[in-house]
N, C-alpha and C positions, 0 to 999 in steps of 0.2 A: 504494499499500500504505499502511496507517495506520502510526503511530509505535507502537513497543514498548508505550508506557505507556497505551494505550487498550484498554479492555475494552467491547466491544459486547454488550448484553444481548439475548437472544433467548428461545427457548422452552425451552432446557435447564432442568434443575433448578438451584435457587438455589445450592446449595452448590458447583457447577461453576464459577460465576462468582466466587465468594467465593475458592475456590482459585486461580482466575486472578488475582485482585486480590492475594492474599496472595504469590503467586509473583513479581509484579510489584515488590512492596516488597522481598522477600527477595533479588531479582536486583540490587538497588542502586538501583532508580529511587526519587526522593524524593516524586514526584507520580504519582498514577494518576488518569486520567479515566475515569469510568464514563459510557457514553452509551446511551440507549435511546429507543424511539419507541412511540407508541401504548400499548397494554395492558402492554408490558414495562416501562413506567416504575414500576410498583409493585414489580416484581421489582428494578429498580435500586436503589430506596430500601432495600429488604430486604438487598440485597448490601452497601450501604455500612454499614448499621447493624450487620450480623452481623460484618462485618470489624473494625468498630471496637470492637464490645462483647466479642467472644469470642476474636479472634486477634491484632491490633495495636491494642493499648489507646492507644498513643501516636498513632495516626492521628487527623487532623483533617479535618473536612469544610469545606473552605477556601472553596468557592464552589459554588452551584447555578445553573445557568443554564437557563431554559426559553424555548422559542420554538415556532412553528408553521411546518411545513413543508408546501409543496403538492407532492402526489404523484399521479403517473398511474396510474389503475386500468383504464384501457381505452383504445381507440383515441383517444377524443374526450373522456374524462372525466377529471376531475381531483378531488382531494378533500383537506383539510386533515388533518394528523396532528400531534398533539402531540409535542414531543421535549424530552428533559432530559439535561443534562450534569452530573455530580457531580464536583467535583474534590476529591480526597483527598490530603493530604500528611502527611509525617512530618516534624515540626520537627527542626532540627539540634541 
């Protein structure tokens, strides 16, 4: 099971994920990791920026990590998928 401070971005509306990030910060976490793969990367960037600009202006994008994962798409087939992690923090 992933840690509480990780928000995985999928196909839901952007504001659902913004609410999840804001909830993590409001529950006492000083750091929230936003993770996405493939086409969801665009939504992850939107989530981070909306959170920072509209809801928690103190939040800072501390780090952005990008990498490629190899994923199985069939019995013998594999493909590469881009992945991203945005680390947001609230300074003390």
